[in-house]
N, CA, C and O atoms as CSV, one atom per row, in Angstrom:
chain,resi,resn,atom,element,x,y,z
A,1,MET,N,N,0.853,-1.178,0.000
A,1,MET,CA,C,0.000,0.000,0.000
A,1,MET,C,C,0.896,1.237,0.000
A,1,MET,O,O,1.806,1.329,0.823
A,2,PRO,N,N,0.659,2.188,-0.903
A,2,PRO,CA,C,1.522,3.371,-0.969
A,2,PRO,C,C,1.348,4.256,0.261
A,2,PRO,O,O,0.251,4.367,0.808
A,3,THR,N,N,2.423,4.874,0.682
A,3,THR,CA,C,2.372,5.810,1.798
A,3,THR,C,C,2.803,7.181,1.315
A,3,THR,O,O,3.480,7.310,0.295
A,4,LYS,N,N,2.407,8.198,2.052
A,4,LYS,CA,C,2.790,9.562,1.678
A,4,LYS,C,C,4.273,9.760,1.975
A,4,LYS,O,O,4.800,9.178,2.922
A,5,PRO,N,N,4.939,10.569,1.178
A,5,PRO,CA,C,6.362,10.812,1.422
A,5,PRO,C,C,6.564,11.685,2.656
A,5,PRO,O,O,5.651,12.385,3.093
A,6,ASN,N,N,7.763,11.633,3.207
A,6,ASN,CA,C,8.111,12.513,4.317
A,6,ASN,C,C,7.953,13.953,3.886
A,6,ASN,O,O,7.941,14.259,2.693
A,7,ARG,N,N,7.834,14.827,4.849
A,7,ARG,CA,C,7.698,16.255,4.545
A,7,ARG,C,C,8.788,17.032,5.268
A,7,ARG,O,O,9.400,16.542,6.217
A,8,LEU,N,N,9.013,18.239,4.806
A,8,LEU,CA,C,10.005,19.113,5.407
A,8,LEU,C,C,9.281,20.123,6.288
A,8,LEU,O,O,8.454,20.894,5.800
A,9,CYS,N,N,9.588,20.123,7.582
A,9,CYS,CA,C,8.994,21.074,8.522
A,9,CYS,C,C,9.609,22.455,8.265
A,9,CYS,O,O,10.688,22.562,7.683
A,10,SER,N,N,8.926,23.486,8.697
A,10,SER,CA,C,9.450,24.847,8.516
A,10,SER,C,C,10.744,25.072,9.284
A,10,SER,O,O,11.490,26.004,8.982
A,11,CYS,N,N,11.018,24.223,10.278
A,11,CYS,CA,C,12.268,24.345,11.036
A,11,CYS,C,C,13.438,23.670,10.311
A,11,CYS,O,O,14.592,23.819,10.713
A,12,GLY,N,N,13.131,22.928,9.238
A,12,GLY,CA,C,14.171,22.272,8.461
A,12,GLY,C,C,14.297,20.776,8.691
A,12,GLY,O,O,15.045,20.100,7.984
A,13,ARG,N,N,13.574,20.254,9.670
A,13,ARG,CA,C,13.633,18.811,9.929
A,13,ARG,C,C,12.732,18.049,8.963
A,13,ARG,O,O,11.684,18.541,8.545
A,14,VAL,N,N,13.161,16.844,8.620
A,14,VAL,CA,C,12.343,15.956,7.807
A,14,VAL,C,C,11.539,15.081,8.765
A,14,VAL,O,O,12.098,14.425,9.644
A,15,VAL,N,N,10.207,15.083,8.580
A,15,VAL,CA,C,9.326,14.304,9.448
A,15,VAL,C,C,8.366,13.491,8.589
A,15,VAL,O,O,8.100,13.836,7.437
A,16,ALA,N,N,7.855,12.418,9.158
A,16,ALA,CA,C,6.896,11.572,8.450
A,16,ALA,C,C,5.612,12.352,8.199
A,16,ALA,O,O,5.225,13.201,9.001
A,17,SER,N,N,4.970,12.064,7.102
A,17,SER,CA,C,3.709,12.714,6.768
A,17,SER,C,C,2.680,12.404,7.846
A,17,SER,O,O,2.553,11.253,8.264
A,18,GLY,N,N,1.951,13.407,8.297
A,18,GLY,CA,C,0.919,13.223,9.306
A,18,GLY,C,C,1.429,13.222,10.736
A,18,GLY,O,O,0.653,13.025,11.671
A,19,VAL,N,N,2.734,13.440,10.915
A,19,VAL,CA,C,3.337,13.451,12.247
A,19,VAL,C,C,3.799,14.869,12.554
A,19,VAL,O,O,4.350,15.550,11.689
A,20,LEU,N,N,3.571,15.312,13.792
A,20,LEU,CA,C,4.036,16.636,14.185
A,20,LEU,C,C,5.526,16.606,14.489
A,20,LEU,O,O,6.027,15.672,15.116
A,21,CYS,N,N,6.217,17.628,14.043
A,21,CYS,CA,C,7.635,17.799,14.357
A,21,CYS,C,C,7.741,18.231,15.833
A,21,CYS,O,O,6.784,18.762,16.397
A,22,ALA,N,N,8.892,18.003,16.442
A,22,ALA,CA,C,9.093,18.391,17.840
A,22,ALA,C,C,8.860,19.884,18.044
A,22,ALA,O,O,8.334,20.292,19.080
A,23,CYS,N,N,9.247,20.701,17.068
A,23,CYS,CA,C,9.029,22.147,17.212
A,23,CYS,C,C,7.537,22.483,17.200
A,23,CYS,O,O,7.106,23.403,17.894
A,24,GLN,N,N,6.749,21.746,16.418
A,24,GLN,CA,C,5.305,21.967,16.375
A,24,GLN,C,C,4.647,21.542,17.683
A,24,GLN,O,O,3.740,22.217,18.172
A,25,VAL,N,N,5.097,20.437,18.244
A,25,VAL,CA,C,4.572,19.968,19.528
A,25,VAL,C,C,4.851,21.011,20.608
A,25,VAL,O,O,3.968,21.340,21.400
A,26,ALA,N,N,6.072,21.528,20.638
A,26,ALA,CA,C,6.448,22.541,21.632
A,26,ALA,C,C,5.640,23.819,21.447
A,26,ALA,O,O,5.216,24.426,22.430
A,27,HIS,N,N,5.419,24.236,20.199
A,27,HIS,CA,C,4.656,25.455,19.911
A,27,HIS,C,C,3.208,25.311,20.385
A,27,HIS,O,O,2.663,26.216,21.016
A,28,ARG,N,N,2.594,24.170,20.077
A,28,ARG,CA,C,1.206,23.947,20.509
A,28,ARG,C,C,1.100,23.898,22.024
A,28,ARG,O,O,0.134,24.405,22.594
A,29,ALA,N,N,2.074,23.297,22.678
A,29,ALA,CA,C,2.066,23.235,24.143
A,29,ALA,C,C,2.150,24.635,24.742
A,29,ALA,O,O,1.493,24.919,25.745
A,30,GLU,N,N,2.946,25.507,24.142
A,30,GLU,CA,C,3.073,26.889,24.626
A,30,GLU,C,C,1.759,27.650,24.448
A,30,GLU,O,O,1.341,28.392,25.337
A,31,ILE,N,N,1.120,27.466,23.317
A,31,ILE,CA,C,-0.171,28.119,23.075
A,31,ILE,C,C,-1.195,27.641,24.099
A,31,ILE,O,O,-1.914,28.456,24.677
A,32,ASP,N,N,-1.272,26.325,24.331
A,32,ASP,CA,C,-2.219,25.767,25.305
A,32,ASP,C,C,-1.924,26.281,26.716
A,32,ASP,O,O,-2.847,26.526,27.493
A,33,ARG,N,N,-0.659,26.441,27.044
A,33,ARG,CA,C,-0.280,26.910,28.382
A,33,ARG,C,C,-0.766,28.339,28.611
A,33,ARG,O,O,-1.204,28.678,29.709
A,34,ARG,N,N,-0.688,29.172,27.580
A,34,ARG,CA,C,-1.085,30.576,27.718
A,34,ARG,C,C,-2.584,30.811,27.537
A,34,ARG,O,O,-3.098,31.848,27.956
A,35,ARG,N,N,-3.290,29.864,26.920
A,35,ARG,CA,C,-4.704,30.042,26.616
A,35,ARG,C,C,-5.539,29.973,27.891
A,35,ARG,O,O,-5.361,29.061,28.699
A,36,PRO,N,N,-6.456,30.937,28.080
A,36,PRO,CA,C,-7.344,30.889,29.254
A,36,PRO,C,C,-8.253,29.659,29.177
A,36,PRO,O,O,-8.504,29.130,28.095
A,37,ASN,N,N,-8.743,29.211,30.338
A,37,ASN,CA,C,-9.636,28.054,30.334
A,37,ASN,C,C,-10.994,28.432,29.725
A,37,ASN,O,O,-11.273,29.606,29.479
A,38,ALA,N,N,-11.818,27.428,29.491
A,38,ALA,CA,C,-13.098,27.637,28.812
A,38,ALA,C,C,-13.982,28.651,29.531
A,38,ALA,O,O,-14.571,29.517,28.884
A,39,ALA,N,N,-14.085,28.562,30.847
A,39,ALA,CA,C,-14.926,29.497,31.600
A,39,ALA,C,C,-14.420,30.930,31.457
A,39,ALA,O,O,-15.218,31.860,31.346
A,40,ALA,N,N,-13.124,31.111,31.458
A,40,ALA,CA,C,-12.548,32.446,31.299
A,40,ALA,C,C,-12.799,33.000,29.898
A,40,ALA,O,O,-12.820,34.215,29.703
A,41,ARG,N,N,-12.991,32.107,28.919
A,41,ARG,CA,C,-13.275,32.544,27.547
A,41,ARG,C,C,-14.777,32.750,27.319
A,41,ARG,O,O,-15.182,33.097,26.209
A,42,GLY,N,N,-15.612,32.541,28.349
A,42,GLY,CA,C,-17.044,32.791,28.235
A,42,GLY,C,C,-17.909,31.561,28.154
A,42,GLY,O,O,-19.135,31.679,28.146
A,43,TYR,N,N,-17.317,30.377,28.094
A,43,TYR,CA,C,-18.087,29.138,27.984
A,43,TYR,C,C,-18.433,28.612,29.372
A,43,TYR,O,O,-17.919,27.584,29.812
A,44,ASP,N,N,-19.320,29.347,30.055
A,44,ASP,CA,C,-19.701,29.037,31.431
A,44,ASP,C,C,-21.115,28.457,31.465
A,44,ASP,O,O,-21.633,28.022,30.436
A,45,GLY,N,N,-21.727,28.450,32.619
A,45,GLY,CA,C,-23.075,27.912,32.774
A,45,GLY,C,C,-24.109,28.643,31.929
A,45,GLY,O,O,-25.017,28.023,31.375
A,46,GLN,N,N,-23.972,29.946,31.831
A,46,GLN,CA,C,-24.902,30.726,31.008
A,46,GLN,C,C,-24.794,30.283,29.544
A,46,GLN,O,O,-25.807,30.148,28.859
A,47,TRP,N,N,-23.561,30.057,29.067
A,47,TRP,CA,C,-23.353,29.590,27.701
A,47,TRP,C,C,-23.964,28.196,27.521
A,47,TRP,O,O,-24.600,27.930,26.502
A,48,GLN,N,N,-23.778,27.312,28.493
A,48,GLN,CA,C,-24.292,25.953,28.373
A,48,GLN,C,C,-25.813,25.951,28.214
A,48,GLN,O,O,-26.354,25.159,27.442
A,49,LYS,N,N,-26.501,26.830,28.937
A,49,LYS,CA,C,-27.958,26.935,28.806
A,49,LYS,C,C,-28.346,27.469,27.426
A,49,LYS,O,O,-29.256,26.940,26.787
A,50,ALA,N,N,-27.660,28.512,26.970
A,50,ALA,CA,C,-27.955,29.092,25.658
A,50,ALA,C,C,-27.669,28.076,24.548
A,50,ALA,O,O,-28.434,27.950,23.591
A,51,ARG,N,N,-26.568,27.365,24.695
A,51,ARG,CA,C,-26.168,26.343,23.728
A,51,ARG,C,C,-27.230,25.250,23.628
A,51,ARG,O,O,-27.616,24.858,22.527
A,52,ALA,N,N,-27.701,24.757,24.770
A,52,ALA,CA,C,-28.711,23.700,24.787
A,52,ALA,C,C,-30.003,24.164,24.112
A,52,ALA,O,O,-30.612,23.411,23.352
A,53,GLY,N,N,-30.418,25.395,24.388
A,53,GLY,CA,C,-31.621,25.937,23.757
A,53,GLY,C,C,-31.461,26.082,22.251
A,53,GLY,O,O,-32.381,25.777,21.492
A,54,PHE,N,N,-30.296,26.546,21.821
A,54,PHE,CA,C,-30.043,26.727,20.388
A,54,PHE,C,C,-30.067,25.378,19.678
A,54,PHE,O,O,-30.680,25.241,18.619
A,55,LEU,N,N,-29.395,24.377,20.266
A,55,LEU,CA,C,-29.358,23.062,19.624
A,55,LEU,C,C,-30.733,22.391,19.619
A,55,LEU,O,O,-31.027,21.597,18.725
A,56,ALA,N,N,-31.573,22.699,20.604
A,56,ALA,CA,C,-32.935,22.152,20.614
A,56,ALA,C,C,-33.737,22.678,19.422
A,56,ALA,O,O,-34.572,21.964,18.867
A,57,HIS,N,N,-33.482,23.929,19.031
A,57,HIS,CA,C,-34.188,24.536,17.900
A,57,HIS,C,C,-33.475,24.321,16.567
A,57,HIS,O,O,-34.084,24.492,15.511
A,58,HIS,N,N,-32.207,23.952,16.599
A,58,HIS,CA,C,-31.400,23.736,15.389
A,58,HIS,C,C,-30.638,22.416,15.553
A,58,HIS,O,O,-29.430,22.422,15.792
A,59,PRO,N,N,-31.341,21.290,15.424
A,59,PRO,CA,C,-30.732,20.001,15.773
A,59,PRO,C,C,-29.822,19.372,14.716
A,59,PRO,O,O,-29.217,18.333,14.981
A,60,HIS,N,N,-29.708,19.971,13.530
A,60,HIS,CA,C,-28.923,19.343,12.460
A,60,HIS,C,C,-27.763,20.224,12.017
A,60,HIS,O,O,-27.852,21.451,12.011
A,61,CYS,N,N,-26.669,19.558,11.647
A,61,CYS,CA,C,-25.454,20.240,11.202
A,61,CYS,C,C,-25.727,21.044,9.929
A,61,CYS,O,O,-26.344,20.542,8.989
A,62,GLU,N,N,-25.266,22.286,9.909
A,62,GLU,CA,C,-25.495,23.181,8.782
A,62,GLU,C,C,-24.283,23.332,7.856
A,62,GLU,O,O,-24.321,24.128,6.917
A,63,MET,N,N,-23.218,22.581,8.109
A,63,MET,CA,C,-22.025,22.711,7.276
A,63,MET,C,C,-22.346,22.268,5.854
A,63,MET,O,O,-22.943,21.213,5.640
A,64,LEU,N,N,-21.943,23.085,4.887
A,64,LEU,CA,C,-22.121,22.713,3.484
A,64,LEU,C,C,-21.063,21.691,3.120
A,64,LEU,O,O,-19.890,21.838,3.462
A,65,ILE,N,N,-21.497,20.651,2.418
A,65,ILE,CA,C,-20.543,19.638,1.972
A,65,ILE,C,C,-20.288,19.831,0.482
A,65,ILE,O,O,-20.883,20.716,-0.134
A,66,VAL,N,N,-19.442,19.044,-0.086
A,66,VAL,CA,C,-18.980,19.227,-1.462
A,66,VAL,C,C,-20.126,19.381,-2.451
A,66,VAL,O,O,-20.039,20.201,-3.365
A,67,SER,N,N,-21.176,18.626,-2.292
A,67,SER,CA,C,-22.288,18.653,-3.245
A,67,SER,C,C,-23.141,19.909,-3.118
A,67,SER,O,O,-24.077,20.096,-3.896
A,68,GLY,N,N,-22.836,20.775,-2.148
A,68,GLY,CA,C,-23.637,21.974,-1.935
A,68,GLY,C,C,-24.803,21.749,-0.996
A,68,GLY,O,O,-25.558,22.677,-0.706
A,69,GLN,N,N,-24.957,20.523,-0.518
A,69,GLN,CA,C,-26.006,20.214,0.444
A,69,GLN,C,C,-25.464,20.365,1.853
A,69,GLN,O,O,-24.253,20.450,2.060
A,70,ARG,N,N,-26.365,20.396,2.812
A,70,ARG,CA,C,-25.986,20.469,4.222
A,70,ARG,C,C,-25.592,19.077,4.713
A,70,ARG,O,O,-26.103,18.074,4.214
A,71,CYS,N,N,-24.700,19.015,5.672
A,71,CYS,CA,C,-24.276,17.744,6.251
A,71,CYS,C,C,-25.483,17.007,6.816
A,71,CYS,O,O,-25.711,15.848,6.471
A,72,GLY,N,N,-26.264,17.663,7.686
A,72,GLY,CA,C,-27.504,17.099,8.201
A,72,GLY,C,C,-27.380,16.132,9.368
A,72,GLY,O,O,-28.398,15.692,9.903
A,73,LYS,N,N,-26.165,15.788,9.779
A,73,LYS,CA,C,-25.992,14.906,10.936
A,73,LYS,C,C,-26.462,15.636,12.190
A,73,LYS,O,O,-26.588,16.860,12.170
A,74,PRO,N,N,-26.722,14.918,13.277
A,74,PRO,CA,C,-27.130,15.581,14.521
A,74,PRO,C,C,-26.050,16.572,14.979
A,74,PRO,O,O,-24.871,16.228,15.059
A,75,ALA,N,N,-26.470,17.791,15.274
A,75,ALA,CA,C,-25.535,18.824,15.721
A,75,ALA,C,C,-25.253,18.657,17.212
A,75,ALA,O,O,-26.142,18.332,17.998
A,76,SER,N,N,-23.994,18.888,17.579
A,76,SER,CA,C,-23.613,18.814,18.986
A,76,SER,C,C,-22.765,20.012,19.405
A,76,SER,O,O,-22.398,20.145,20.572
A,77,VAL,N,N,-22.460,20.875,18.449
A,77,VAL,CA,C,-21.602,22.036,18.707
A,77,VAL,C,C,-22.292,23.292,18.198
A,77,VAL,O,O,-22.835,23.302,17.094
A,78,VAL,N,N,-22.273,24.352,19.002
A,78,VAL,CA,C,-22.715,25.661,18.523
A,78,VAL,C,C,-21.435,26.424,18.178
A,78,VAL,O,O,-20.641,26.775,19.051
A,79,ASP,N,N,-21.265,26.663,16.897
A,79,ASP,CA,C,-20.053,27.294,16.384
A,79,ASP,C,C,-20.303,28.775,16.143
A,79,ASP,O,O,-21.389,29.171,15.719
A,80,HIS,N,N,-19.291,29.587,16.414
A,80,HIS,CA,C,-19.357,31.004,16.064
A,80,HIS,C,C,-18.866,31.136,14.626
A,80,HIS,O,O,-17.702,30.855,14.340
A,81,ILE,N,N,-19.741,31.559,13.723
A,81,ILE,CA,C,-19.417,31.667,12.304
A,81,ILE,C,C,-18.195,32.563,12.119
A,81,ILE,O,O,-17.215,32.174,11.483
A,82,LYS,N,N,-18.267,33.748,12.674
A,82,LYS,CA,C,-17.121,34.648,12.687
A,82,LYS,C,C,-16.495,34.515,14.080
A,82,LYS,O,O,-17.174,34.775,15.073
A,83,PRO,N,N,-15.228,34.121,14.179
A,83,PRO,CA,C,-14.612,33.961,15.504
A,83,PRO,C,C,-14.746,35.239,16.331
A,83,PRO,O,O,-14.466,36.331,15.836
A,84,HIS,N,N,-15.170,35.108,17.578
A,84,HIS,CA,C,-15.432,36.276,18.414
A,84,HIS,C,C,-14.168,36.869,19.015
A,84,HIS,O,O,-14.150,38.058,19.334
A,85,ARG,N,N,-13.118,36.089,19.178
A,85,ARG,CA,C,-11.826,36.556,19.703
A,85,ARG,C,C,-11.979,37.390,20.978
A,85,ARG,O,O,-11.281,38.386,21.169
A,86,GLY,N,N,-12.908,36.965,21.850
A,86,GLY,CA,C,-13.108,37.644,23.129
A,86,GLY,C,C,-14.128,38.770,23.100
A,86,GLY,O,O,-14.432,39.342,24.147
A,87,ASP,N,N,-14.661,39.105,21.941
A,87,ASP,CA,C,-15.674,40.162,21.812
A,87,ASP,C,C,-17.009,39.614,22.318
A,87,ASP,O,O,-17.633,38.791,21.648
A,88,LYS,N,N,-17.450,40.065,23.495
A,88,LYS,CA,C,-18.668,39.544,24.124
A,88,LYS,C,C,-19.914,39.803,23.278
A,88,LYS,O,O,-20.823,38.974,23.250
A,89,ARG,N,N,-19.964,40.935,22.595
A,89,ARG,CA,C,-21.128,41.225,21.742
A,89,ARG,C,C,-21.219,40.180,20.630
A,89,ARG,O,O,-22.293,39.633,20.381
A,90,LEU,N,N,-20.114,39.904,19.971
A,90,LEU,CA,C,-20.090,38.918,18.901
A,90,LEU,C,C,-20.299,37.502,19.453
A,90,LEU,O,O,-20.908,36.659,18.794
A,91,PHE,N,N,-19.798,37.252,20.649
A,91,PHE,CA,C,-19.959,35.945,21.300
A,91,PHE,C,C,-21.437,35.612,21.474
A,91,PHE,O,O,-21.852,34.487,21.199
A,92,TRP,N,N,-22.244,36.588,21.932
A,92,TRP,CA,C,-23.655,36.346,22.227
A,92,TRP,C,C,-24.597,36.655,21.064
A,92,TRP,O,O,-25.808,36.487,21.210
A,93,LEU,N,N,-24.092,37.093,19.932
A,93,LEU,CA,C,-24.913,37.413,18.768
A,93,LEU,C,C,-25.383,36.112,18.104
A,93,LEU,O,O,-24.605,35.429,17.437
A,94,LYS,N,N,-26.663,35.781,18.295
A,94,LYS,CA,C,-27.174,34.487,17.821
A,94,LYS,C,C,-27.114,34.347,16.311
A,94,LYS,O,O,-27.045,33.226,15.806
A,95,SER,N,N,-27.138,35.446,15.580
A,95,SER,CA,C,-27.013,35.343,14.123
A,95,SER,C,C,-25.594,34.924,13.720
A,95,SER,O,O,-25.344,34.610,12.556
A,96,ASN,N,N,-24.680,34.920,14.674
A,96,ASN,CA,C,-23.307,34.474,14.427
A,96,ASN,C,C,-23.111,33.016,14.867
A,96,ASN,O,O,-21.987,32.514,14.851
A,97,TRP,N,N,-24.167,32.351,15.250
A,97,TRP,CA,C,-24.088,30.956,15.692
A,97,TRP,C,C,-24.553,30.029,14.579
A,97,TRP,O,O,-25.437,30.378,13.796
A,98,GLN,N,N,-23.951,28.849,14.515
A,98,GLN,CA,C,-24.423,27.817,13.601
A,98,GLN,C,C,-24.267,26.456,14.269
A,98,GLN,O,O,-23.291,26.221,14.981
A,99,PRO,N,N,-25.231,25.553,14.040
A,99,PRO,CA,C,-25.117,24.214,14.613
A,99,PRO,C,C,-24.234,23.348,13.722
A,99,PRO,O,O,-24.416,23.310,12.505
A,100,LEU,N,N,-23.280,22.655,14.329
A,100,LEU,CA,C,-22.408,21.751,13.585
A,100,LEU,C,C,-22.302,20.419,14.318
A,100,LEU,O,O,-22.440,20.357,15.540
A,101,CYS,N,N,-22.056,19.354,13.557
A,101,CYS,CA,C,-21.737,18.074,14.186
A,101,CYS,C,C,-20.260,18.151,14.605
A,101,CYS,O,O,-19.516,19.005,14.123
A,102,THR,N,N,-19.858,17.274,15.481
A,102,THR,CA,C,-18.484,17.298,15.977
A,102,THR,C,C,-17.480,17.134,14.844
A,102,THR,O,O,-16.461,17.824,14.817
A,103,HIS,N,N,-17.757,16.227,13.909
A,103,HIS,CA,C,-16.828,15.990,12.808
A,103,HIS,C,C,-16.619,17.255,11.980
A,103,HIS,O,O,-15.478,17.629,11.709
A,104,CYS,N,N,-17.690,17.914,11.579
A,104,CYS,CA,C,-17.556,19.120,10.754
A,104,CYS,C,C,-16.838,20.228,11.521
A,104,CYS,O,O,-16.004,20.932,10.952
A,105,HIS,N,N,-17.152,20.388,12.796
A,105,HIS,CA,C,-16.506,21.427,13.587
A,105,HIS,C,C,-15.014,21.163,13.746
A,105,HIS,O,O,-14.204,22.079,13.610
A,106,ASN,N,N,-14.651,19.927,14.029
A,106,ASN,CA,C,-13.261,19.610,14.318
A,106,ASN,C,C,-12.409,19.415,13.070
A,106,ASN,O,O,-11.184,19.358,13.174
A,107,SER,N,N,-13.014,19.313,11.914
A,107,SER,CA,C,-12.212,19.127,10.704
A,107,SER,C,C,-12.409,20.289,9.732
A,107,SER,O,O,-11.516,21.122,9.575
A,108,LYS,N,N,-13.541,20.351,9.096
A,108,LYS,CA,C,-13.761,21.351,8.054
A,108,LYS,C,C,-13.686,22.784,8.580
A,108,LYS,O,O,-12.998,23.622,7.998
A,109,LYS,N,N,-14.382,23.066,9.668
A,109,LYS,CA,C,-14.424,24.428,10.215
A,109,LYS,C,C,-13.039,24.874,10.684
A,109,LYS,O,O,-12.626,26.002,10.418
A,110,GLN,N,N,-12.332,24.001,11.372
A,110,GLN,CA,C,-10.999,24.362,11.858
A,110,GLN,C,C,-10.050,24.602,10.690
A,110,GLN,O,O,-9.215,25.505,10.737
A,111,ARG,N,N,-10.181,23.791,9.644
A,111,ARG,CA,C,-9.351,23.973,8.453
A,111,ARG,C,C,-9.638,25.330,7.798
A,111,ARG,O,O,-8.719,26.011,7.344
A,112,GLN,N,N,-10.922,25.717,7.754
A,112,GLN,CA,C,-11.303,27.019,7.188
A,112,GLN,C,C,-10.671,28.153,7.989
A,112,GLN,O,O,-10.134,29.098,7.411
A,113,GLU,N,N,-10.733,28.062,9.319
A,113,GLU,CA,C,-10.208,29.136,10.151
A,113,GLU,C,C,-8.693,29.248,10.048
A,113,GLU,O,O,-8.153,30.354,10.081
A,114,ARG,N,N,-8.004,28.124,9.924
A,114,ARG,CA,C,-6.548,28.160,9.764
A,114,ARG,C,C,-6.150,28.782,8.437
A,114,ARG,O,O,-5.071,29.361,8.313
A,115,GLY,N,N,-7.041,28.658,7.428
A,115,GLY,CA,C,-6.751,29.206,6.113
A,115,GLY,C,C,-6.958,30.706,6.001
A,115,GLY,O,O,-6.546,31.320,5.017
A,116,GLN,N,N,-7.597,31.301,7.007
A,116,GLN,CA,C,-7.886,32.744,6.951
A,116,GLN,C,C,-6.628,33.553,7.188
A,116,GLN,O,O,-6.674,34.783,7.178
């Protein structure tokens, strides 16, 4: 079975495809260390209640898939369409919320945000 070739990390090391380089692991650990916890970012009890109500009214994933149709799987995540980056007004703006399934949120949506 063919495998992907090794890749060159930005630090100059050659690493296996799909594997994080040591510099990438260290960088992510530093970001996680400095990042405030979920409650400090606004995801507290008030958010949990709002999230549950939103998902009750919007139970299906709204991510567009390749065919132009909606994913339609059961939604479990309330995603901020435009990242709020700590802006409380944008955080609570319901028109900036969309229901997503875990897969779409953790793959497609994150890939979109990294590309911005």
